[in-house]
PyMOL Python script that loads the backbone (N, CA, C, O; Angstrom):
from pymol import cmd

cmd.read_pdbstr("""\
ATOM      1  N   MET A   1      22.873  17.286  48.718  1.00  0.00           N
ATOM      2  CA  MET A   1      23.999  15.928  49.320  1.00  0.00           C
ATOM      3  C   MET A   1      25.394  16.970  48.755  1.00  0.00           C
ATOM      4  O   MET A   1      25.509  17.561  47.681  1.00  0.00           O
ATOM      5  N   SER A   2      26.135  16.925  49.674  1.00  0.00           N
ATOM      6  CA  SER A   2      27.534  17.524  49.515  1.00  0.00           C
ATOM      7  C   SER A   2      28.678  16.503  48.931  1.00  0.00           C
ATOM      8  O   SER A   2      29.065  15.463  49.463  1.00  0.00           O
ATOM      9  N   ALA A   3      29.108  17.074  47.707  1.00  0.00           N
ATOM     10  CA  ALA A   3      29.872  16.521  46.748  1.00  0.00           C
ATOM     11  C   ALA A   3      31.134  15.444  47.527  1.00  0.00           C
ATOM     12  O   ALA A   3      31.437  14.252  47.463  1.00  0.00           O
ATOM     13  N   SER A   4      31.545  16.491  48.157  1.00  0.00           N
ATOM     14  CA  SER A   4      32.532  15.569  48.768  1.00  0.00           C
ATOM     15  C   SER A   4      32.438  14.509  49.642  1.00  0.00           C
ATOM     16  O   SER A   4      33.307  13.638  49.680  1.00  0.00           O
ATOM     17  N   VAL A   5      31.272  14.502  50.484  1.00  0.00           N
ATOM     18  CA  VAL A   5      30.939  13.479  51.049  1.00  0.00           C
ATOM     19  C   VAL A   5      30.235  12.478  50.464  1.00  0.00           C
ATOM     20  O   VAL A   5      29.981  11.429  51.056  1.00  0.00           O
ATOM     21  N   LYS A   6      29.930  12.690  49.453  1.00  0.00           N
ATOM     22  CA  LYS A   6      29.235  11.873  48.262  1.00  0.00           C
ATOM     23  C   LYS A   6      30.687  10.951  47.782  1.00  0.00           C
ATOM     24  O   LYS A   6      30.902   9.773  48.066  1.00  0.00           O
ATOM     25  N   ASP A   7      31.623  11.916  46.944  1.00  0.00           N
ATOM     26  CA  ASP A   7      32.594  11.293  46.204  1.00  0.00           C
ATOM     27  C   ASP A   7      33.551  10.857  47.132  1.00  0.00           C
ATOM     28  O   ASP A   7      34.384  10.121  46.604  1.00  0.00           O
ATOM     29  N   ARG A   8      33.720  11.046  48.294  1.00  0.00           N
ATOM     30  CA  ARG A   8      34.521  10.165  49.515  1.00  0.00           C
ATOM     31  C   ARG A   8      33.841   8.812  49.563  1.00  0.00           C
ATOM     32  O   ARG A   8      34.430   7.927  48.943  1.00  0.00           O
ATOM     33  N   VAL A   9      32.509   8.414  50.289  1.00  0.00           N
ATOM     34  CA  VAL A   9      31.738   7.378  50.231  1.00  0.00           C
ATOM     35  C   VAL A   9      32.012   6.602  49.206  1.00  0.00           C
ATOM     36  O   VAL A   9      32.394   5.437  49.312  1.00  0.00           O
ATOM     37  N   ILE A  10      31.801   7.311  47.971  1.00  0.00           N
ATOM     38  CA  ILE A  10      31.686   6.184  46.758  1.00  0.00           C
ATOM     39  C   ILE A  10      33.162   5.523  46.530  1.00  0.00           C
ATOM     40  O   ILE A  10      33.401   4.364  46.191  1.00  0.00           O
ATOM     41  N   GLU A  11      34.147   6.646  46.825  1.00  0.00           N
ATOM     42  CA  GLU A  11      35.274   6.079  46.827  1.00  0.00           C
ATOM     43  C   GLU A  11      35.663   4.631  47.606  1.00  0.00           C
ATOM     44  O   GLU A  11      36.161   3.642  47.068  1.00  0.00           O
ATOM     45  N   ILE A  12      35.334   4.773  48.871  1.00  0.00           N
ATOM     46  CA  ILE A  12      35.476   3.720  49.718  1.00  0.00           C
ATOM     47  C   ILE A  12      34.658   3.008  49.381  1.00  0.00           C
ATOM     48  O   ILE A  12      35.237   1.935  49.208  1.00  0.00           O
ATOM     49  N   ILE A  13      33.392   2.861  49.108  1.00  0.00           N
ATOM     50  CA  ILE A  13      32.582   1.564  48.834  1.00  0.00           C
ATOM     51  C   ILE A  13      33.212   1.104  47.358  1.00  0.00           C
ATOM     52  O   ILE A  13      33.450  -0.103  47.319  1.00  0.00           O
ATOM     53  N   ALA A  14      33.454   1.666  46.423  1.00  0.00           N
ATOM     54  CA  ALA A  14      34.297   1.116  45.132  1.00  0.00           C
ATOM     55  C   ALA A  14      35.435   0.578  45.487  1.00  0.00           C
ATOM     56  O   ALA A  14      35.687  -0.528  45.008  1.00  0.00           O
ATOM     57  N   GLU A  15      36.522   1.272  46.507  1.00  0.00           N
ATOM     58  CA  GLU A  15      37.401  -0.018  46.755  1.00  0.00           C
ATOM     59  C   GLU A  15      37.384  -1.095  47.084  1.00  0.00           C
ATOM     60  O   GLU A  15      38.090  -2.026  46.696  1.00  0.00           O
ATOM     61  N   GLN A  16      36.271  -1.072  48.114  1.00  0.00           N
ATOM     62  CA  GLN A  16      35.753  -2.180  48.815  1.00  0.00           C
ATOM     63  C   GLN A  16      35.160  -3.351  47.694  1.00  0.00           C
ATOM     64  O   GLN A  16      35.155  -4.568  47.879  1.00  0.00           O
ATOM     65  N   ALA A  17      34.711  -2.687  46.593  1.00  0.00           N
ATOM     66  CA  ALA A  17      34.274  -3.700  45.838  1.00  0.00           C
ATOM     67  C   ALA A  17      35.485  -3.547  44.385  1.00  0.00           C
ATOM     68  O   ALA A  17      35.175  -3.809  43.223  1.00  0.00           O
ATOM     69  N   VAL A  18      36.560  -3.171  44.741  1.00  0.00           N
ATOM     70  CA  VAL A  18      37.382  -3.601  43.311  1.00  0.00           C
ATOM     71  C   VAL A  18      36.589  -2.827  42.333  1.00  0.00           C
ATOM     72  O   VAL A  18      36.118  -3.595  41.494  1.00  0.00           O
ATOM     73  N   LEU A  19      36.267  -1.600  42.127  1.00  0.00           N
ATOM     74  CA  LEU A  19      35.579  -1.015  41.111  1.00  0.00           C
ATOM     75  C   LEU A  19      36.447   0.169  41.037  1.00  0.00           C
ATOM     76  O   LEU A  19      37.297   0.525  41.853  1.00  0.00           O
ATOM     77  N   GLU A  20      35.949   0.961  39.449  1.00  0.00           N
ATOM     78  CA  GLU A  20      36.164   2.481  39.804  1.00  0.00           C
ATOM     79  C   GLU A  20      35.148   2.932  40.291  1.00  0.00           C
ATOM     80  O   GLU A  20      34.077   2.334  40.177  1.00  0.00           O
ATOM     81  N   PRO A  21      35.273   4.141  40.971  1.00  0.00           N
ATOM     82  CA  PRO A  21      34.112   4.740  41.520  1.00  0.00           C
ATOM     83  C   PRO A  21      33.334   5.368  40.478  1.00  0.00           C
ATOM     84  O   PRO A  21      32.431   6.007  41.019  1.00  0.00           O
ATOM     85  N   GLY A  22      33.282   5.477  39.089  1.00  0.00           N
ATOM     86  CA  GLY A  22      32.321   5.677  38.266  1.00  0.00           C
ATOM     87  C   GLY A  22      31.218   4.612  38.005  1.00  0.00           C
ATOM     88  O   GLY A  22      30.081   4.787  37.566  1.00  0.00           O
ATOM     89  N   ASP A  23      31.898   3.356  38.421  1.00  0.00           N
ATOM     90  CA  ASP A  23      31.190   1.975  38.113  1.00  0.00           C
ATOM     91  C   ASP A  23      30.039   1.793  39.288  1.00  0.00           C
ATOM     92  O   ASP A  23      29.156   0.941  39.187  1.00  0.00           O
ATOM     93  N   VAL A  24      30.150   2.678  40.395  1.00  0.00           N
ATOM     94  CA  VAL A  24      29.200   2.635  41.472  1.00  0.00           C
ATOM     95  C   VAL A  24      28.075   3.784  41.253  1.00  0.00           C
ATOM     96  O   VAL A  24      28.359   4.976  41.130  1.00  0.00           O
ATOM     97  N   THR A  25      26.770   3.264  41.223  1.00  0.00           N
ATOM     98  CA  THR A  25      25.731   3.701  41.043  1.00  0.00           C
ATOM     99  C   THR A  25      24.558   4.258  42.152  1.00  0.00           C
ATOM    100  O   THR A  25      24.298   3.373  42.967  1.00  0.00           O
ATOM    101  N   MET A  26      23.799   5.504  42.372  1.00  0.00           N
ATOM    102  CA  MET A  26      23.381   5.647  43.853  1.00  0.00           C
ATOM    103  C   MET A  26      22.545   4.705  43.991  1.00  0.00           C
ATOM    104  O   MET A  26      22.489   4.487  45.201  1.00  0.00           O
ATOM    105  N   GLU A  27      21.708   3.865  43.324  1.00  0.00           N
ATOM    106  CA  GLU A  27      20.732   2.858  43.326  1.00  0.00           C
ATOM    107  C   GLU A  27      21.367   1.305  43.962  1.00  0.00           C
ATOM    108  O   GLU A  27      20.775   0.469  44.645  1.00  0.00           O
ATOM    109  N   GLN A  28      22.184   1.303  43.664  1.00  0.00           N
ATOM    110  CA  GLN A  28      22.859  -0.126  44.148  1.00  0.00           C
ATOM    111  C   GLN A  28      22.926  -0.378  45.691  1.00  0.00           C
ATOM    112  O   GLN A  28      22.726   0.563  46.459  1.00  0.00           O
ATOM    113  N   THR A  29      23.228  -1.744  46.198  1.00  0.00           N
ATOM    114  CA  THR A  29      23.162  -2.190  47.262  1.00  0.00           C
ATOM    115  C   THR A  29      24.845  -2.539  47.350  1.00  0.00           C
ATOM    116  O   THR A  29      25.625  -2.603  46.399  1.00  0.00           O
ATOM    117  N   LEU A  30      25.080  -2.699  48.499  1.00  0.00           N
ATOM    118  CA  LEU A  30      26.735  -3.558  48.789  1.00  0.00           C
ATOM    119  C   LEU A  30      26.499  -4.661  48.100  1.00  0.00           C
ATOM    120  O   LEU A  30      27.486  -5.051  47.476  1.00  0.00           O
ATOM    121  N   GLN A  31      25.419  -5.386  47.975  1.00  0.00           N
ATOM    122  CA  GLN A  31      25.404  -7.015  47.361  1.00  0.00           C
ATOM    123  C   GLN A  31      25.490  -7.002  46.206  1.00  0.00           C
ATOM    124  O   GLN A  31      26.000  -7.933  45.581  1.00  0.00           O
ATOM    125  N   ASP A  32      24.886  -5.665  45.516  1.00  0.00           N
ATOM    126  CA  ASP A  32      25.197  -5.582  44.148  1.00  0.00           C
ATOM    127  C   ASP A  32      26.517  -5.467  43.475  1.00  0.00           C
ATOM    128  O   ASP A  32      26.932  -5.807  42.367  1.00  0.00           O
ATOM    129  N   LEU A  33      27.042  -4.875  44.506  1.00  0.00           N
ATOM    130  CA  LEU A  33      28.605  -4.469  44.067  1.00  0.00           C
ATOM    131  C   LEU A  33      29.694  -5.944  44.945  1.00  0.00           C
ATOM    132  O   LEU A  33      30.922  -6.015  44.909  1.00  0.00           O
ATOM    133  N   GLY A  34      28.948  -6.720  45.495  1.00  0.00           N
ATOM    134  CA  GLY A  34      29.630  -8.101  45.583  1.00  0.00           C
ATOM    135  C   GLY A  34      30.419  -7.550  47.146  1.00  0.00           C
ATOM    136  O   GLY A  34      31.432  -8.129  47.539  1.00  0.00           O
ATOM    137  N   ILE A  35      29.985  -6.724  47.704  1.00  0.00           N
ATOM    138  CA  ILE A  35      30.433  -6.305  49.045  1.00  0.00           C
ATOM    139  C   ILE A  35      29.701  -7.261  50.194  1.00  0.00           C
ATOM    140  O   ILE A  35      28.497  -7.272  50.450  1.00  0.00           O
ATOM    141  N   ASP A  36      30.699  -8.027  50.792  1.00  0.00           N
ATOM    142  CA  ASP A  36      29.944  -9.061  51.780  1.00  0.00           C
ATOM    143  C   ASP A  36      30.343  -8.415  53.028  1.00  0.00           C
ATOM    144  O   ASP A  36      31.231  -7.562  53.006  1.00  0.00           O
ATOM    145  N   SER A  37      29.564  -8.863  54.486  1.00  0.00           N
ATOM    146  CA  SER A  37      29.874  -8.410  55.767  1.00  0.00           C
ATOM    147  C   SER A  37      31.136  -8.310  55.958  1.00  0.00           C
ATOM    148  O   SER A  37      31.463  -7.485  56.812  1.00  0.00           O
ATOM    149  N   LEU A  38      31.877  -8.826  55.492  1.00  0.00           N
ATOM    150  CA  LEU A  38      33.338  -8.536  56.149  1.00  0.00           C
ATOM    151  C   LEU A  38      33.729  -6.929  54.964  1.00  0.00           C
ATOM    152  O   LEU A  38      33.948  -5.919  55.633  1.00  0.00           O
ATOM    153  N   GLY A  39      33.769  -6.819  54.145  1.00  0.00           N
ATOM    154  CA  GLY A  39      33.614  -5.448  53.338  1.00  0.00           C
ATOM    155  C   GLY A  39      32.875  -4.528  53.809  1.00  0.00           C
ATOM    156  O   GLY A  39      33.255  -3.372  53.993  1.00  0.00           O
ATOM    157  N   LEU A  40      31.573  -5.033  54.081  1.00  0.00           N
ATOM    158  CA  LEU A  40      30.699  -3.903  54.993  1.00  0.00           C
ATOM    159  C   LEU A  40      31.472  -3.147  56.220  1.00  0.00           C
ATOM    160  O   LEU A  40      31.552  -1.929  56.380  1.00  0.00           O
ATOM    161  N   VAL A  41      32.049  -4.231  57.087  1.00  0.00           N
ATOM    162  CA  VAL A  41      32.609  -3.623  58.390  1.00  0.00           C
ATOM    163  C   VAL A  41      33.574  -2.766  57.716  1.00  0.00           C
ATOM    164  O   VAL A  41      33.508  -1.543  57.843  1.00  0.00           O
ATOM    165  N   GLU A  42      34.532  -3.374  56.952  1.00  0.00           N
ATOM    166  CA  GLU A  42      35.580  -2.698  56.453  1.00  0.00           C
ATOM    167  C   GLU A  42      35.419  -1.102  55.954  1.00  0.00           C
ATOM    168  O   GLU A  42      36.058  -0.105  56.289  1.00  0.00           O
ATOM    169  N   SER A  43      34.287  -1.272  54.999  1.00  0.00           N
ATOM    170  CA  SER A  43      33.873   0.224  54.647  1.00  0.00           C
ATOM    171  C   SER A  43      33.318   1.109  55.651  1.00  0.00           C
ATOM    172  O   SER A  43      33.512   2.302  55.415  1.00  0.00           O
ATOM    173  N   ILE A  44      32.620   0.813  56.807  1.00  0.00           N
ATOM    174  CA  ILE A  44      32.382   1.165  57.761  1.00  0.00           C
ATOM    175  C   ILE A  44      33.500   2.109  58.844  1.00  0.00           C
ATOM    176  O   ILE A  44      33.358   3.239  59.312  1.00  0.00           O
ATOM    177  N   PHE A  45      34.581   1.150  58.984  1.00  0.00           N
ATOM    178  CA  PHE A  45      35.755   1.695  59.889  1.00  0.00           C
ATOM    179  C   PHE A  45      36.320   2.750  58.809  1.00  0.00           C
ATOM    180  O   PHE A  45      36.585   3.888  59.197  1.00  0.00           O
ATOM    181  N   ALA A  46      36.529   2.359  57.327  1.00  0.00           N
ATOM    182  CA  ALA A  46      36.905   3.668  56.133  1.00  0.00           C
ATOM    183  C   ALA A  46      36.213   4.674  56.521  1.00  0.00           C
ATOM    184  O   ALA A  46      36.696   5.733  56.924  1.00  0.00           O
ATOM    185  N   ILE A  47      35.116   4.432  56.432  1.00  0.00           N
ATOM    186  CA  ILE A  47      34.372   5.626  56.383  1.00  0.00           C
ATOM    187  C   ILE A  47      34.259   6.773  57.840  1.00  0.00           C
ATOM    188  O   ILE A  47      34.139   7.998  57.831  1.00  0.00           O
ATOM    189  N   GLU A  48      34.348   5.850  58.976  1.00  0.00           N
ATOM    190  CA  GLU A  48      34.492   6.413  60.069  1.00  0.00           C
ATOM    191  C   GLU A  48      35.993   7.147  60.288  1.00  0.00           C
ATOM    192  O   GLU A  48      36.199   8.213  60.867  1.00  0.00           O
ATOM    193  N   GLU A  49      36.853   6.372  59.734  1.00  0.00           N
ATOM    194  CA  GLU A  49      38.355   7.210  59.564  1.00  0.00           C
ATOM    195  C   GLU A  49      38.159   8.553  58.651  1.00  0.00           C
ATOM    196  O   GLU A  49      38.669   9.592  59.068  1.00  0.00           O
ATOM    197  N   ALA A  50      37.570   8.561  57.644  1.00  0.00           N
ATOM    198  CA  ALA A  50      37.749   9.836  56.324  1.00  0.00           C
ATOM    199  C   ALA A  50      36.715  10.893  56.955  1.00  0.00           C
ATOM    200  O   ALA A  50      36.437  11.917  56.331  1.00  0.00           O
ATOM    201  N   PHE A  51      36.137  10.603  58.253  1.00  0.00           N
ATOM    202  CA  PHE A  51      34.972  11.514  58.514  1.00  0.00           C
ATOM    203  C   PHE A  51      35.217  11.684  59.517  1.00  0.00           C
ATOM    204  O   PHE A  51      34.592  12.658  59.937  1.00  0.00           O
ATOM    205  N   ASP A  52      36.101  11.066  60.534  1.00  0.00           N
ATOM    206  CA  ASP A  52      35.986  11.236  61.926  1.00  0.00           C
ATOM    207  C   ASP A  52      34.648  11.176  62.514  1.00  0.00           C
ATOM    208  O   ASP A  52      34.361  11.964  63.416  1.00  0.00           O
ATOM    209  N   ILE A  53      34.003  10.521  62.189  1.00  0.00           N
ATOM    210  CA  ILE A  53      32.645  10.443  63.065  1.00  0.00           C
ATOM    211  C   ILE A  53      32.759   8.686  63.610  1.00  0.00           C
ATOM    212  O   ILE A  53      33.646   7.865  63.372  1.00  0.00           O
ATOM    213  N   GLN A  54      31.356   8.529  64.494  1.00  0.00           N
ATOM    214  CA  GLN A  54      31.250   7.115  64.948  1.00  0.00           C
ATOM    215  C   GLN A  54      30.105   6.815  64.110  1.00  0.00           C
ATOM    216  O   GLN A  54      29.189   7.616  63.922  1.00  0.00           O
ATOM    217  N   VAL A  55      30.172   5.553  63.567  1.00  0.00           N
ATOM    218  CA  VAL A  55      29.028   5.244  62.820  1.00  0.00           C
ATOM    219  C   VAL A  55      27.938   4.119  63.395  1.00  0.00           C
ATOM    220  O   VAL A  55      28.170   2.924  63.217  1.00  0.00           O
ATOM    221  N   PRO A  56      27.025   4.457  63.927  1.00  0.00           N
ATOM    222  CA  PRO A  56      25.829   3.374  64.737  1.00  0.00           C
ATOM    223  C   PRO A  56      25.497   2.474  63.957  1.00  0.00           C
ATOM    224  O   PRO A  56      24.434   2.446  63.336  1.00  0.00           O
ATOM    225  N   PHE A  57      26.473   1.558  63.910  1.00  0.00           N
ATOM    226  CA  PHE A  57      26.246   0.304  63.081  1.00  0.00           C
ATOM    227  C   PHE A  57      26.683  -0.893  63.916  1.00  0.00           C
ATOM    228  O   PHE A  57      27.740  -0.589  64.469  1.00  0.00           O
ATOM    229  N   ASN A  58      26.284  -2.196  64.251  1.00  0.00           N
ATOM    230  CA  ASN A  58      26.322  -3.669  64.539  1.00  0.00           C
ATOM    231  C   ASN A  58      26.437  -4.327  63.566  1.00  0.00           C
ATOM    232  O   ASN A  58      25.606  -4.400  62.661  1.00  0.00           O
ATOM    233  N   ALA A  59      27.623  -4.969  63.633  1.00  0.00           N
ATOM    234  CA  ALA A  59      27.650  -5.593  62.486  1.00  0.00           C
ATOM    235  C   ALA A  59      27.147  -7.391  62.919  1.00  0.00           C
ATOM    236  O   ALA A  59      27.080  -8.469  62.328  1.00  0.00           O
ATOM    237  N   ASN A  60      26.915  -6.924  64.125  1.00  0.00           N
ATOM    238  CA  ASN A  60      26.238  -8.419  64.634  1.00  0.00           C
ATOM    239  C   ASN A  60      24.695  -8.719  64.067  1.00  0.00           C
ATOM    240  O   ASN A  60      24.149  -9.772  63.736  1.00  0.00           O
ATOM    241  N   ALA A  61      24.259  -7.427  64.097  1.00  0.00           N
ATOM    242  CA  ALA A  61      22.761  -7.141  64.075  1.00  0.00           C
ATOM    243  C   ALA A  61      22.383  -5.880  63.250  1.00  0.00           C
ATOM    244  O   ALA A  61      21.855  -4.875  63.725  1.00  0.00           O
ATOM    245  N   PRO A  62      22.796  -6.107  61.676  1.00  0.00           N
ATOM    246  CA  PRO A  62      22.578  -4.782  60.778  1.00  0.00           C
ATOM    247  C   PRO A  62      21.423  -4.675  60.737  1.00  0.00           C
ATOM    248  O   PRO A  62      21.157  -3.507  60.451  1.00  0.00           O
ATOM    249  N   GLU A  63      20.571  -5.249  60.864  1.00  0.00           N
ATOM    250  CA  GLU A  63      19.053  -4.625  60.661  1.00  0.00           C
ATOM    251  C   GLU A  63      18.474  -4.107  61.735  1.00  0.00           C
ATOM    252  O   GLU A  63      17.372  -3.576  61.600  1.00  0.00           O
ATOM    253  N   GLN A  64      19.133  -4.164  63.068  1.00  0.00           N
ATOM    254  CA  GLN A  64      19.171  -3.297  64.270  1.00  0.00           C
ATOM    255  C   GLN A  64      19.586  -2.037  64.158  1.00  0.00           C
ATOM    256  O   GLN A  64      19.260  -1.186  64.986  1.00  0.00           O
ATOM    257  N   SER A  65      20.447  -1.748  62.994  1.00  0.00           N
ATOM    258  CA  SER A  65      21.161  -0.486  63.238  1.00  0.00           C
ATOM    259  C   SER A  65      20.491   0.778  62.740  1.00  0.00           C
ATOM    260  O   SER A  65      19.558   0.589  61.960  1.00  0.00           O
ATOM    261  N   ASP A  66      20.778   1.975  63.029  1.00  0.00           N
ATOM    262  CA  ASP A  66      20.109   3.137  63.043  1.00  0.00           C
ATOM    263  C   ASP A  66      20.973   3.556  61.365  1.00  0.00           C
ATOM    264  O   ASP A  66      20.764   4.563  60.688  1.00  0.00           O
ATOM    265  N   PHE A  67      21.706   2.694  61.130  1.00  0.00           N
ATOM    266  CA  PHE A  67      22.521   3.391  59.741  1.00  0.00           C
ATOM    267  C   PHE A  67      22.213   2.763  58.843  1.00  0.00           C
ATOM    268  O   PHE A  67      22.553   1.598  58.634  1.00  0.00           O
ATOM    269  N   ASP A  68      21.427   3.531  58.083  1.00  0.00           N
ATOM    270  CA  ASP A  68      20.844   2.545  56.415  1.00  0.00           C
ATOM    271  C   ASP A  68      21.842   2.094  55.519  1.00  0.00           C
ATOM    272  O   ASP A  68      22.598   2.910  54.992  1.00  0.00           O
ATOM    273  N   ILE A  69      21.919   0.991  55.311  1.00  0.00           N
ATOM    274  CA  ILE A  69      22.788   0.390  54.288  1.00  0.00           C
ATOM    275  C   ILE A  69      22.228  -0.442  53.197  1.00  0.00           C
ATOM    276  O   ILE A  69      22.714  -1.427  52.640  1.00  0.00           O
ATOM    277  N   SER A  70      20.857   0.297  52.974  1.00  0.00           N
ATOM    278  CA  SER A  70      19.990  -0.411  52.329  1.00  0.00           C
ATOM    279  C   SER A  70      20.573  -0.191  50.557  1.00  0.00           C
ATOM    280  O   SER A  70      20.240  -1.120  49.821  1.00  0.00           O
ATOM    281  N   SER A  71      21.269   0.784  49.991  1.00  0.00           N
ATOM    282  CA  SER A  71      22.007   1.372  49.143  1.00  0.00           C
ATOM    283  C   SER A  71      23.107   2.360  49.108  1.00  0.00           C
ATOM    284  O   SER A  71      23.373   2.778  50.236  1.00  0.00           O
ATOM    285  N   VAL A  72      23.663   2.747  48.377  1.00  0.00           N
ATOM    286  CA  VAL A  72      24.693   3.646  48.364  1.00  0.00           C
ATOM    287  C   VAL A  72      24.094   5.032  48.810  1.00  0.00           C
ATOM    288  O   VAL A  72      24.364   5.746  49.776  1.00  0.00           O
ATOM    289  N   ALA A  73      23.226   5.166  47.824  1.00  0.00           N
ATOM    290  CA  ALA A  73      22.580   6.824  48.441  1.00  0.00           C
ATOM    291  C   ALA A  73      22.085   6.774  49.609  1.00  0.00           C
ATOM    292  O   ALA A  73      22.095   7.941  49.998  1.00  0.00           O
ATOM    293  N   SER A  74      21.624   6.075  50.466  1.00  0.00           N
ATOM    294  CA  SER A  74      21.383   5.910  51.829  1.00  0.00           C
ATOM    295  C   SER A  74      22.467   5.853  52.650  1.00  0.00           C
ATOM    296  O   SER A  74      22.427   6.419  53.742  1.00  0.00           O
ATOM    297  N   ILE A  75      23.559   5.174  52.238  1.00  0.00           N
ATOM    298  CA  ILE A  75      24.758   5.335  53.143  1.00  0.00           C
ATOM    299  C   ILE A  75      25.397   6.621  52.789  1.00  0.00           C
ATOM    300  O   ILE A  75      25.972   7.193  53.715  1.00  0.00           O
ATOM    301  N   ILE A  76      25.404   7.039  51.923  1.00  0.00           N
ATOM    302  CA  ILE A  76      25.727   8.560  51.569  1.00  0.00           C
ATOM    303  C   ILE A  76      24.891   9.582  52.449  1.00  0.00           C
ATOM    304  O   ILE A  76      25.494  10.594  52.806  1.00  0.00           O
ATOM    305  N   ALA A  77      23.803   9.456  52.769  1.00  0.00           N
ATOM    306  CA  ALA A  77      22.811  10.548  53.435  1.00  0.00           C
ATOM    307  C   ALA A  77      23.270  10.014  54.531  1.00  0.00           C
ATOM    308  O   ALA A  77      23.803  11.039  54.955  1.00  0.00           O
ATOM    309  N   ALA A  78      23.504   9.194  55.374  1.00  0.00           N
ATOM    310  CA  ALA A  78      23.583   8.999  56.570  1.00  0.00           C
ATOM    311  C   ALA A  78      24.654   9.442  57.011  1.00  0.00           C
ATOM    312  O   ALA A  78      24.557  10.220  57.960  1.00  0.00           O
ATOM    313  N   VAL A  79      26.091   9.099  56.469  1.00  0.00           N
ATOM    314  CA  VAL A  79      26.901   9.678  56.602  1.00  0.00           C
ATOM    315  C   VAL A  79      26.904  11.400  56.412  1.00  0.00           C
ATOM    316  O   VAL A  79      27.576  11.958  57.279  1.00  0.00           O
ATOM    317  N   GLU A  80      26.386  12.130  55.614  1.00  0.00           N
ATOM    318  CA  GLU A  80      26.047  13.541  55.540  1.00  0.00           C
ATOM    319  C   GLU A  80      25.285  13.800  56.932  1.00  0.00           C
ATOM    320  O   GLU A  80      25.441  14.879  57.503  1.00  0.00           O
ATOM    321  N   GLY A  81      24.336  12.650  57.552  1.00  0.00           N
ATOM    322  CA  GLY A  81      23.575  13.330  58.487  1.00  0.00           C
ATOM    323  C   GLY A  81      24.723  13.152  59.786  1.00  0.00           C
ATOM    324  O   GLY A  81      24.875  14.062  60.601  1.00  0.00           O
ATOM    325  N   LEU A  82      25.393  12.042  59.850  1.00  0.00           N
ATOM    326  CA  LEU A  82      26.390  12.152  60.851  1.00  0.00           C
ATOM    327  C   LEU A  82      27.605  12.999  60.888  1.00  0.00           C
ATOM    328  O   LEU A  82      28.124  13.334  61.953  1.00  0.00           O
ATOM    329  N   VAL A  83      28.045  13.334  59.763  1.00  0.00           N
ATOM    330  CA  VAL A  83      28.907  14.730  59.738  1.00  0.00           C
ATOM    331  C   VAL A  83      28.141  15.935  60.082  1.00  0.00           C
ATOM    332  O   VAL A  83      28.469  16.575  61.081  1.00  0.00           O
ATOM    333  N   LYS A  84      27.083  16.333  59.301  1.00  0.00           N
ATOM    334  CA  LYS A  84      26.462  17.678  60.088  1.00  0.00           C
ATOM    335  C   LYS A  84      26.114  17.633  61.699  1.00  0.00           C
ATOM    336  O   LYS A  84      26.167  18.632  62.415  1.00  0.00           O
ATOM    337  N   GLU A  85      25.766  16.378  62.133  1.00  0.00           N
ATOM    338  CA  GLU A  85      25.546  16.629  63.731  1.00  0.00           C
ATOM    339  C   GLU A  85      27.022  16.885  64.551  1.00  0.00           C
ATOM    340  O   GLU A  85      27.035  17.560  65.580  1.00  0.00           O
ATOM    341  N   GLN A  86      28.228  16.295  64.006  1.00  0.00           N
ATOM    342  CA  GLN A  86      29.436  16.336  64.488  1.00  0.00           C
ATOM    343  C   GLN A  86      29.964  17.986  64.301  1.00  0.00           C
ATOM    344  O   GLN A  86      30.814  18.487  65.037  1.00  0.00           O
ATOM    345  N   THR A  87      29.242  18.757  63.102  1.00  0.00           N
ATOM    346  CA  THR A  87      30.067  20.149  63.036  1.00  0.00           C
ATOM    347  C   THR A  87      28.857  20.783  63.783  1.00  0.00           C
ATOM    348  O   THR A  87      29.200  21.879  64.227  1.00  0.00           O
ATOM    349  N   ALA A  88      27.686  20.514  64.051  1.00  0.00           N
ATOM    350  CA  ALA A  88      26.680  21.425  64.777  1.00  0.00           C
ATOM    351  C   ALA A  88      27.039  21.768  66.008  1.00  0.00           C
ATOM    352  O   ALA A  88      26.311  22.494  66.684  1.00  0.00           O
TER     353      ALA A  88
END
""", "prot")
cmd.dss("prot")
cmd.show_as("cartoon", "prot")
cmd.util.cbc("prot")
cmd.orient("prot")
């Protein structure tokens, strides 16, 4: 796991949750952190902007998305995959 991608994603998630990055753990879900559906969408936009990527996420049908939002770790892994695809 790339430290820079991991750290930046955690910063974005922490900002949405109004927490310090150190308070965000890999196993937490966005729900655990108090991030609602609007916060999720804002997080996705911030991630897309930070990494210049397109996240395959449909806010109207998140369960049908290819982007795994089940935990902080899964979000980081998904972002790393998208960043890697973009640079390949």
